[in-house]
MARNU-964040 format. One record per residue (C-alpha): residue number from 1; residue in three letters; y, x, z. Coordinates in nm, 4 decimals. Layout:
BEGIN
<r><nr>NUM</nr><rest>ALA</rest><v>Y</v><u>X</u><w>Z</w></r>
...
//
This chain:
BEGIN
<r><nr>1</nr><rest>MET</rest><v>2.0101</v><u>0.6168</u><w>-3.5058</w></r>
<r><nr>2</nr><rest>PHE</rest><v>2.0971</v><u>0.4627</u><w>-3.1726</w></r>
<r><nr>3</nr><rest>GLY</rest><v>1.8162</v><u>0.6539</u><w>-2.9955</w></r>
<r><nr>4</nr><rest>LEU</rest><v>1.9755</v><u>0.9750</u><w>-3.1348</w></r>
<r><nr>5</nr><rest>LEU</rest><v>2.3179</v><u>0.8842</u><w>-2.9981</w></r>
<r><nr>6</nr><rest>GLU</rest><v>2.1610</v><u>0.8014</u><w>-2.6569</w></r>
<r><nr>7</nr><rest>LYS</rest><v>1.9828</v><u>1.1283</u><w>-2.6471</w></r>
<r><nr>8</nr><rest>LEU</rest><v>2.3086</v><u>1.3126</u><w>-2.7386</w></r>
<r><nr>9</nr><rest>LYS</rest><v>2.4974</v><u>1.1336</u><w>-2.4645</w></r>
<r><nr>10</nr><rest>ASN</rest><v>2.2383</v><u>1.2319</u><w>-2.2120</w></r>
<r><nr>11</nr><rest>ALA</rest><v>2.2305</v><u>1.5944</u><w>-2.3232</w></r>
<r><nr>12</nr><rest>LEU</rest><v>2.6133</v><u>1.6090</u><w>-2.2840</w></r>
<r><nr>13</nr><rest>LYS</rest><v>2.5867</v><u>1.4559</u><w>-1.9344</w></r>
<r><nr>14</nr><rest>ASN</rest><v>2.3234</v><u>1.7035</u><w>-1.8318</w></r>
<r><nr>15</nr><rest>ARG</rest><v>2.5354</v><u>1.9899</u><w>-1.9711</w></r>
<r><nr>16</nr><rest>ARG</rest><v>2.8393</v><u>1.8750</u><w>-1.7690</w></r>
<r><nr>17</nr><rest>LYS</rest><v>2.6305</v><u>1.8590</u><w>-1.4582</w></r>
<r><nr>18</nr><rest>ARG</rest><v>2.4898</v><u>2.2037</u><w>-1.5187</w></r>
<r><nr>19</nr><rest>GLY</rest><v>2.8410</v><u>2.3363</u><w>-1.5549</w></r>
<r><nr>20</nr><rest>ALA</rest><v>2.9671</v><u>2.1703</u><w>-1.2365</w></r>
<r><nr>21</nr><rest>SER</rest><v>2.6730</v><u>2.3120</u><w>-1.0436</w></r>
<r><nr>22</nr><rest>LEU</rest><v>2.7397</v><u>2.6618</u><w>-1.1714</w></r>
<r><nr>23</nr><rest>ILE</rest><v>3.0989</v><u>2.6381</u><w>-1.0669</w></r>
<r><nr>24</nr><rest>ASP</rest><v>2.9941</v><u>2.4970</u><w>-0.7217</w></r>
<r><nr>25</nr><rest>ASN</rest><v>2.7494</v><u>2.7898</u><w>-0.6918</w></r>
<r><nr>26</nr><rest>LEU</rest><v>3.0072</v><u>3.0502</u><w>-0.7821</w></r>
<r><nr>27</nr><rest>LEU</rest><v>3.2658</v><u>2.9035</u><w>-0.5369</w></r>
<r><nr>28</nr><rest>GLY</rest><v>3.0086</v><u>2.9161</u><w>-0.2621</w></r>
<r><nr>29</nr><rest>PHE</rest><v>2.8958</v><u>3.2648</u><w>-0.3541</w></r>
<r><nr>30</nr><rest>MET</rest><v>3.2723</v><u>3.3780</u><w>-0.3493</w></r>
<r><nr>31</nr><rest>VAL</rest><v>3.3375</v><u>3.2284</u><w>-0.0132</w></r>
<r><nr>32</nr><rest>LEU</rest><v>3.0306</v><u>3.3976</u><w>0.1250</w></r>
<r><nr>33</nr><rest>ILE</rest><v>3.1369</v><u>3.7338</u><w>-0.0088</w></r>
<r><nr>34</nr><rest>ILE</rest><v>3.4974</v><u>3.6810</u><w>0.1195</w></r>
<r><nr>35</nr><rest>ILE</rest><v>3.3714</v><u>3.5997</u><w>0.4710</w></r>
<r><nr>36</nr><rest>ALA</rest><v>3.1293</v><u>3.8890</u><w>0.4676</w></r>
<r><nr>37</nr><rest>VAL</rest><v>3.3913</v><u>4.1423</u><w>0.3592</w></r>
<r><nr>38</nr><rest>ALA</rest><v>3.7003</v><u>3.9959</u><w>0.5449</w></r>
<r><nr>39</nr><rest>VAL</rest><v>3.5354</v><u>3.9146</u><w>0.8714</w></r>
<r><nr>40</nr><rest>ALA</rest><v>3.2054</v><u>4.0785</u><w>0.9296</w></r>
<r><nr>41</nr><rest>LEU</rest><v>3.2976</v><u>4.4230</u><w>0.7966</w></r>
<r><nr>42</nr><rest>PRO</rest><v>3.6185</v><u>4.4758</u><w>0.9968</w></r>
<r><nr>43</nr><rest>VAL</rest><v>3.4404</v><u>4.3575</u><w>1.3093</w></r>
<r><nr>44</nr><rest>ILE</rest><v>3.1606</v><u>4.5865</u><w>1.2625</w></r>
<r><nr>45</nr><rest>THR</rest><v>3.3835</v><u>4.8821</u><w>1.1659</w></r>
<r><nr>46</nr><rest>ASN</rest><v>3.6069</v><u>4.8158</u><w>1.4869</w></r>
<r><nr>47</nr><rest>THR</rest><v>3.2987</v><u>4.7967</u><w>1.7068</w></r>
<r><nr>48</nr><rest>ILE</rest><v>3.1528</v><u>5.1240</u><w>1.5744</w></r>
<r><nr>49</nr><rest>HIS</rest><v>3.4919</v><u>5.3008</u><w>1.6219</w></r>
<r><nr>50</nr><rest>ASN</rest><v>3.5276</v><u>5.1742</u><w>1.9695</w></r>
<r><nr>51</nr><rest>SER</rest><v>3.1751</v><u>5.2891</u><w>2.0698</w></r>
<r><nr>52</nr><rest>ASN</rest><v>3.2988</v><u>5.6567</u><w>2.1097</w></r>
<r><nr>53</nr><rest>LEU</rest><v>2.9736</v><u>5.7924</u><w>1.9881</w></r>
<r><nr>54</nr><rest>THR</rest><v>2.9591</v><u>6.1529</u><w>1.8605</w></r>
<r><nr>55</nr><rest>GLY</rest><v>2.7031</v><u>6.3710</u><w>1.7105</w></r>
<r><nr>56</nr><rest>THR</rest><v>2.4073</v><u>6.2357</u><w>1.5189</w></r>
<r><nr>57</nr><rest>ALA</rest><v>2.4413</v><u>5.8846</u><w>1.6493</w></r>
<r><nr>58</nr><rest>GLY</rest><v>2.8011</v><u>5.8681</u><w>1.5645</w></r>
<r><nr>59</nr><rest>THR</rest><v>2.7403</v><u>6.0008</u><w>1.2103</w></r>
<r><nr>60</nr><rest>ILE</rest><v>2.4621</v><u>5.7555</u><w>1.1439</w></r>
<r><nr>61</nr><rest>LEU</rest><v>2.6579</v><u>5.4716</u><w>1.2737</w></r>
<r><nr>62</nr><rest>SER</rest><v>2.9535</v><u>5.5566</u><w>1.0538</w></r>
<r><nr>63</nr><rest>TYR</rest><v>2.7371</v><u>5.4909</u><w>0.7442</w></r>
<r><nr>64</nr><rest>VAL</rest><v>2.6642</v><u>5.1266</u><w>0.8640</w></r>
<r><nr>65</nr><rest>PRO</rest><v>2.9725</v><u>4.9738</u><w>0.6938</w></r>
<r><nr>66</nr><rest>LEU</rest><v>2.8859</v><u>5.1559</u><w>0.3621</w></r>
<r><nr>67</nr><rest>MET</rest><v>2.5333</v><u>5.0132</u><w>0.3785</w></r>
<r><nr>68</nr><rest>ILE</rest><v>2.6703</v><u>4.6675</u><w>0.4293</w></r>
<r><nr>69</nr><rest>VAL</rest><v>2.8974</v><u>4.6944</u><w>0.1263</w></r>
<r><nr>70</nr><rest>ILE</rest><v>2.6046</v><u>4.8151</u><w>-0.0842</w></r>
<r><nr>71</nr><rest>GLY</rest><v>2.3943</v><u>4.5345</u><w>0.0479</w></r>
<r><nr>72</nr><rest>ILE</rest><v>2.6700</v><u>4.2813</u><w>-0.0553</w></r>
<r><nr>73</nr><rest>PHE</rest><v>2.6990</v><u>4.4391</u><w>-0.3931</w></r>
<r><nr>74</nr><rest>MET</rest><v>2.3141</v><u>4.4250</u><w>-0.4489</w></r>
<r><nr>75</nr><rest>LEU</rest><v>2.3051</v><u>4.0646</u><w>-0.3344</w></r>
<r><nr>76</nr><rest>ALA</rest><v>2.5853</v><u>3.9827</u><w>-0.5941</w></r>
<r><nr>77</nr><rest>VAL</rest><v>2.4008</v><u>4.1681</u><w>-0.8716</w></r>
<r><nr>78</nr><rest>SER</rest><v>2.0601</v><u>3.9961</u><w>-0.7937</w></r>
<r><nr>79</nr><rest>TRP</rest><v>2.2298</v><u>3.6546</u><w>-0.7755</w></r>
<r><nr>80</nr><rest>VAL</rest><v>2.3928</v><u>3.7203</u><w>-1.1182</w></r>
<r><nr>81</nr><rest>ARG</rest><v>2.0656</v><u>3.8335</u><w>-1.2621</w></r>
<r><nr>82</nr><rest>VAL</rest><v>1.8744</v><u>3.5275</u><w>-1.1288</w></r>
<r><nr>83</nr><rest>ARG</rest><v>2.1328</v><u>3.2911</u><w>-1.2727</w></r>
<r><nr>84</nr><rest>ALA</rest><v>2.1521</v><u>3.4521</u><w>-1.6151</w></r>
//
């Protein structure tokens, strides 16, 4: 009987630790996404617009921010699939 209670206590402790770890991971992931979107993306967009490129080079560079957003989205989806 006492062995069963000890196992139950240990299982509950491990469950709490896993929950805290998940919350910590989510907070870290959200900070990473916020930094990427709020800092890196505007800097890259501003640099591209200030480069004064036209023609093919300007067209290709105008798609760089879109590719960064798609990459961030793919990172988020893959992270969620690995955790699930």
